[in-house]
C-alpha positions as CSV (number, residue, x, y, z in Angstrom):
1,X,4.8,-0.1,30.4
2,X,3.0,-0.7,33.7
3,X,3.5,-4.3,34.8
4,X,0.5,-4.4,37.1
5,X,-2.6,-6.3,35.9
6,X,-4.8,-4.2,33.6
7,X,-8.2,-3.1,34.9
8,X,-11.2,-4.2,32.8
9,X,-12.4,-1.6,30.2
10,X,-16.1,-0.8,30.5
11,X,-18.3,0.8,27.9
12,X,-22.1,1.3,28.0
13,X,-22.3,-1.1,31.0
14,X,-20.4,-3.9,29.3
15,X,-17.2,-5.3,30.7
16,X,-14.5,-5.8,28.1
17,X,-11.7,-8.1,29.4
18,X,-8.1,-7.4,28.8
19,X,-6.9,-8.8,25.4
20,X,-5.7,-12.4,25.5
21,X,-2.0,-13.0,25.3
22,X,-2.3,-14.5,21.9
23,X,-3.6,-11.2,20.5
24,X,-0.4,-9.3,21.4
25,X,2.5,-9.2,19.0
26,X,5.2,-11.6,20.0
27,X,8.5,-13.0,18.7
28,X,6.8,-16.3,17.7
29,X,4.2,-14.6,15.5
30,X,6.8,-12.3,14.0
31,X,9.2,-15.2,13.3
32,X,6.4,-17.2,11.7
33,X,5.5,-14.3,9.4
34,X,9.1,-13.8,8.4
35,X,9.5,-17.4,7.4
36,X,6.3,-17.3,5.3
37,X,7.4,-14.1,3.5
38,X,10.8,-15.6,2.7
39,X,9.2,-18.8,1.4
40,X,6.9,-16.7,-0.8
41,X,9.9,-14.8,-2.4
42,X,11.8,-18.1,-3.0
43,X,8.7,-19.6,-4.6
44,X,8.2,-16.5,-6.8
45,X,11.8,-16.7,-8.2
46,X,11.6,-20.4,-8.8
47,X,8.3,-20.1,-10.7
48,X,9.7,-17.2,-12.8
49,X,12.8,-19.1,-13.8
50,X,10.7,-22.2,-14.8
51,X,8.3,-20.1,-16.9
52,X,11.1,-18.3,-18.7
53,X,12.6,-21.6,-19.8
54,X,9.3,-23.0,-21.0
55,X,8.1,-19.8,-22.8
56,X,11.5,-19.2,-24.5
57,X,11.3,-22.6,-26.1
58,X,7.6,-22.0,-27.0
59,X,8.3,-18.6,-28.6
60,X,11.1,-20.0,-30.7
61,X,8.7,-22.6,-32.1
62,X,5.5,-20.5,-32.5
63,X,6.7,-16.9,-33.2
64,X,3.6,-15.7,-31.4
65,X,3.5,-12.1,-30.2
66,X,1.2,-13.1,-27.4
67,X,3.7,-15.7,-26.4
68,X,6.5,-13.1,-26.7
69,X,4.4,-10.8,-24.5
70,X,4.1,-13.6,-21.9
71,X,7.8,-14.4,-22.2
72,X,8.8,-10.8,-21.6
73,X,6.4,-10.5,-18.7
74,X,7.9,-13.6,-17.1
75,X,11.4,-12.2,-17.6
76,X,10.5,-9.0,-15.9
77,X,8.7,-11.0,-13.3
78,X,12.0,-12.6,-12.5
79,X,13.6,-9.2,-12.0
80,X,10.7,-8.0,-9.9
81,X,10.7,-11.2,-7.8
82,X,14.5,-10.8,-7.2
83,X,13.8,-7.2,-6.1
84,X,11.1,-8.4,-3.8
85,X,13.3,-11.1,-2.4
86,X,16.0,-8.7,-1.4
87,X,13.5,-6.0,-0.2
88,X,11.7,-8.5,2.0
89,X,15.0,-9.7,3.5
90,X,15.9,-6.0,4.3
91,X,12.4,-5.1,5.5
92,X,12.5,-8.0,8.1
93,X,15.7,-6.6,9.7
94,X,14.7,-5.4,13.2
95,X,14.9,-1.7,14.1
96,X,18.3,-0.5,15.0
97,X,20.0,2.7,16.3
98,X,19.9,4.4,12.9
99,X,16.4,3.1,11.9
100,X,14.2,3.4,15.0
101,X,11.0,2.7,13.0
102,X,12.5,-0.4,11.4
103,X,13.1,-1.1,7.7
104,X,9.6,-1.7,6.5
105,X,9.6,0.9,3.8
106,X,12.0,-1.3,1.8
107,X,8.8,-3.1,0.8
108,X,7.3,0.1,-0.7
109,X,10.5,0.8,-2.6
110,X,10.3,-2.7,-4.0
111,X,6.7,-2.1,-5.1
112,X,7.7,1.1,-6.9
113,X,10.6,-0.8,-8.6
114,X,8.2,-3.5,-9.7
115,X,5.8,-0.9,-11.1
116,X,8.5,0.7,-13.2
117,X,9.6,-2.8,-14.5
118,X,6.0,-3.8,-15.4
119,X,5.4,-0.5,-17.2
120,X,8.5,-1.2,-19.3
121,X,7.1,-4.6,-20.2
122,X,3.8,-3.1,-21.2
123,X,5.5,-0.6,-23.5
124,X,7.6,-3.3,-25.2
125,X,4.5,-5.5,-25.8
126,X,2.6,-2.5,-27.1
127,X,5.4,-1.8,-29.7
128,X,5.6,-5.4,-30.8
129,X,1.8,-5.7,-31.1
130,X,1.5,-2.6,-33.3
131,X,4.3,-3.8,-35.6
132,X,2.5,-7.1,-36.1
133,X,-0.8,-5.4,-36.7
134,X,0.9,-3.4,-39.5
135,X,2.6,-6.6,-40.8
136,X,0.6,-9.7,-39.6
137,X,2.5,-13.0,-39.3
138,X,0.9,-16.5,-38.9
139,X,1.5,-18.4,-35.6
140,X,3.3,-21.7,-35.9
141,X,3.2,-24.8,-33.7
142,X,0.2,-23.5,-31.8
143,X,-0.4,-26.9,-30.0
144,X,3.0,-26.7,-28.5
145,X,2.4,-23.2,-27.3
146,X,-0.9,-24.2,-25.7
147,X,0.7,-27.0,-23.7
148,X,3.4,-24.6,-22.4
149,X,0.8,-22.0,-21.5
150,X,-1.3,-24.7,-19.7
151,X,1.7,-25.6,-17.6
152,X,2.4,-21.8,-17.0
153,X,-1.2,-21.3,-15.8
154,X,-1.0,-24.2,-13.4
155,X,2.3,-23.0,-11.8
156,X,1.2,-19.4,-11.7
157,X,-2.1,-20.3,-10.1
158,X,-0.4,-22.3,-7.4
159,X,2.0,-19.4,-6.7
160,X,-0.8,-16.9,-6.5
161,X,-2.7,-19.1,-4.0
162,X,0.4,-19.5,-1.9
163,X,1.1,-15.7,-2.0
164,X,-2.5,-15.0,-1.0
165,X,-2.1,-17.2,2.0
166,X,1.1,-15.4,3.0
167,X,-0.5,-12.0,2.5
168,X,-3.4,-12.9,4.8
169,X,-0.8,-13.9,7.5
170,X,1.6,-10.9,7.1
171,X,-0.1,-8.1,5.1
172,X,3.2,-7.6,3.2
173,X,3.0,-4.9,0.6
174,X,6.0,-6.3,-1.4
175,X,4.3,-9.8,-1.6
176,X,1.0,-8.1,-2.4
177,X,2.7,-6.3,-5.4
178,X,4.3,-9.6,-6.5
179,X,0.9,-11.4,-6.3
180,X,-0.8,-8.6,-8.3
181,X,1.4,-9.0,-11.3
182,X,1.3,-12.8,-11.1
183,X,-2.5,-12.4,-11.2
184,X,-1.9,-10.3,-14.3
185,X,0.1,-13.3,-15.6
186,X,-2.9,-15.5,-15.3
187,X,-4.9,-13.2,-17.5
188,X,-1.9,-12.9,-19.9
189,X,-1.6,-16.7,-20.2
190,X,-5.4,-17.1,-20.8
191,X,-5.1,-14.4,-23.5
192,X,-2.2,-16.3,-25.1
193,X,-4.3,-19.5,-25.3
194,X,-7.1,-17.6,-27.1
195,X,-4.6,-16.0,-29.4
196,X,-3.0,-19.3,-30.3
197,X,-6.3,-20.9,-31.0
198,X,-7.7,-18.1,-33.1
199,X,-4.5,-17.4,-35.0
200,X,-2.9,-20.9,-35.2
201,X,-6.0,-23.0,-35.6
202,X,-8.5,-20.8,-37.2
203,X,-6.2,-18.5,-39.1
204,X,-7.4,-15.2,-37.6
205,X,-3.9,-13.6,-37.9
206,X,-4.8,-10.2,-36.3
207,X,-6.1,-12.0,-33.1
208,X,-2.5,-12.5,-31.9
209,X,-1.4,-8.8,-31.9
210,X,-4.8,-7.5,-30.7
211,X,-4.7,-9.8,-27.7
212,X,-1.1,-8.6,-27.1
213,X,-2.5,-5.0,-27.0
214,X,-5.1,-6.0,-24.4
215,X,-2.4,-7.7,-22.3
216,X,-0.2,-4.6,-22.5
217,X,-3.2,-2.5,-21.3
218,X,-3.8,-4.8,-18.3
219,X,-0.2,-4.9,-17.3
220,X,0.0,-1.1,-17.4
221,X,-3.1,-0.9,-15.1
222,X,-1.6,-3.4,-12.7
223,X,1.6,-1.3,-12.6
224,X,-0.4,1.8,-11.8
225,X,-2.1,0.1,-8.8
226,X,1.2,-1.2,-7.5
227,X,2.7,2.3,-7.8
228,X,-0.2,4.0,-6.0
229,X,0.0,1.6,-3.1
230,X,3.7,2.0,-2.8
231,X,3.5,5.8,-3.1
232,X,0.9,5.9,-0.3
233,X,3.1,4.0,2.1
234,X,6.2,6.0,1.3
235,X,4.2,9.3,1.8
236,X,2.8,8.0,5.1
237,X,-0.8,8.0,3.9
238,X,-3.3,7.6,6.8
239,X,-5.0,4.3,7.5
240,X,-8.6,4.0,6.1
241,X,-11.4,6.1,7.6
242,X,-12.9,2.9,9.0
243,X,-9.7,2.0,10.8
244,X,-9.3,5.5,12.2
245,X,-12.9,5.4,13.5
246,X,-12.3,2.0,15.0
247,X,-9.2,3.2,16.8
248,X,-11.1,6.3,18.2
249,X,-14.1,4.2,19.3
250,X,-11.8,1.8,21.1
251,X,-10.0,4.6,23.0
252,X,-13.2,6.4,23.9
253,X,-14.8,3.2,25.2
254,X,-12.6,3.5,28.3
255,X,-14.7,5.3,31.0
256,X,-11.9,7.5,32.1
257,X,-11.2,8.9,28.6
258,X,-13.0,12.1,28.1
259,X,-11.9,12.9,24.5
260,X,-9.3,12.2,21.9
261,X,-7.5,14.4,19.4
262,X,-4.5,14.5,16.9
263,X,-5.0,10.9,15.8
264,X,-2.2,10.1,13.3
265,X,-1.6,6.8,11.6
266,X,0.8,5.4,9.0
267,X,2.1,2.1,7.6
268,X,5.6,0.8,7.1
269,X,5.9,-2.7,5.7
270,X,4.1,-5.0,8.1
271,X,4.1,-2.5,11.0
272,X,1.5,0.2,11.6
273,X,2.1,3.3,13.7
274,X,-0.7,4.8,15.7
275,X,-0.4,8.0,17.8
276,X,-2.9,10.3,19.4
277,X,-3.6,12.5,22.5
278,X,-6.0,11.3,25.2
279,X,-7.9,13.9,27.2
280,X,-8.2,12.8,30.9
281,X,-9.3,14.4,34.1
282,X,-6.6,17.0,34.9
283,X,-7.0,16.3,38.6
284,X,-5.9,12.7,38.5
285,X,-2.4,11.6,39.4
286,X,0.3,10.9,36.8
287,X,0.3,7.2,37.9
288,X,-3.5,6.9,37.2
289,X,-3.1,8.6,33.8
290,X,-0.3,6.2,32.9
291,X,-2.3,3.2,33.9
292,X,-5.3,4.4,31.8
293,X,-3.0,5.0,28.8
294,X,-1.6,1.5,29.1
295,X,-5.1,0.0,29.2
296,X,-6.1,1.9,26.0
297,X,-2.9,0.9,24.3
298,X,-3.5,-2.8,25.0
299,X,-7.1,-2.6,23.7
300,X,-5.9,-1.0,20.4
301,X,-3.1,-3.6,20.0
302,X,-5.7,-6.3,20.5
303,X,-7.3,-5.0,17.2
304,X,-3.9,-4.3,15.5
305,X,-1.4,-6.7,16.9
306,X,1.5,-5.5,14.6
307,X,0.9,-1.8,15.5
308,X,3.1,0.4,17.7
309,X,0.9,2.7,19.7
310,X,2.1,6.1,21.0
311,X,-0.2,7.9,23.4
312,X,0.2,11.3,25.0
313,X,-2.0,12.3,28.0
314,X,-3.5,15.8,28.1
315,X,-5.7,17.4,30.8
316,X,-9.3,17.6,29.4
317,X,-9.9,21.0,27.7
318,X,-6.3,21.9,27.3
319,X,-6.4,21.5,23.5
320,X,-9.4,23.7,23.1
321,X,-7.9,26.3,25.4
322,X,-4.7,26.3,23.4
323,X,-6.6,26.8,20.2
324,X,-8.4,29.8,21.7
325,X,-5.2,31.3,22.8
326,X,-3.7,30.9,19.3
327,X,-6.7,32.6,17.7
């Protein structure tokens, strides 16, 4: 990197000052994000353990399939939360000699593991719900069950709000996956309340297994969304079209940049990787080309502070000439 002060970037007659120091990634910001991510994983495990104890006692009293569905979901939440805890710890390890791009994809692996676990819970609930549709059983002690579910909803809502705060600060895929299935838990718990009221209070016996079926379907859908996001990251899916257009516009805003090609992007945990070729005047000096590249890099990092930007400088027209020669 060139240590000299960056020249202002101009576009359409407007002067764009160099990005402020606070916009650039720094050790303080990274350390803060790491602390929040770790706190989110600890909170997730603590909530899962608490809910398992409460729901186990409630299921023993009520015999509700909807309660069993919620209990199984919380048990698998604990496993998923432990996977997230260890994955986040590994993902936050800095890049080393053997992992030059860091360890961020551990988050995507955790997401895939969570998806598999959640799918297993959906299948188990589906099986139990069908068996209770064939042979309905009344729900006992529904009031006790509703008290337990009320506590569960309050704890889960607090966790989801905290996880949302952490995601906004870090963009963590693993925490996002954890938040997604806890959002599913909120719906699950609401369904359990309805099932307990209809079955335990009003005697609508089939309400319990039918709501269990609906919960299983939602859990399966949540697992699919987690799996898709994790798969996209592991397979280096490009950033959104809007992000790619924003990157290109920012680079082309520099008056010395004539064109841009071979824009490639990918995500790994919290980090983004952006690379492209800048087309510059072939007559300029290497020092001038290097300075322009640094200015463009700083402008893009002002928009994406956690990104690593790789820029290759080409003489203008070289790419088109190369394509003609190949054809």
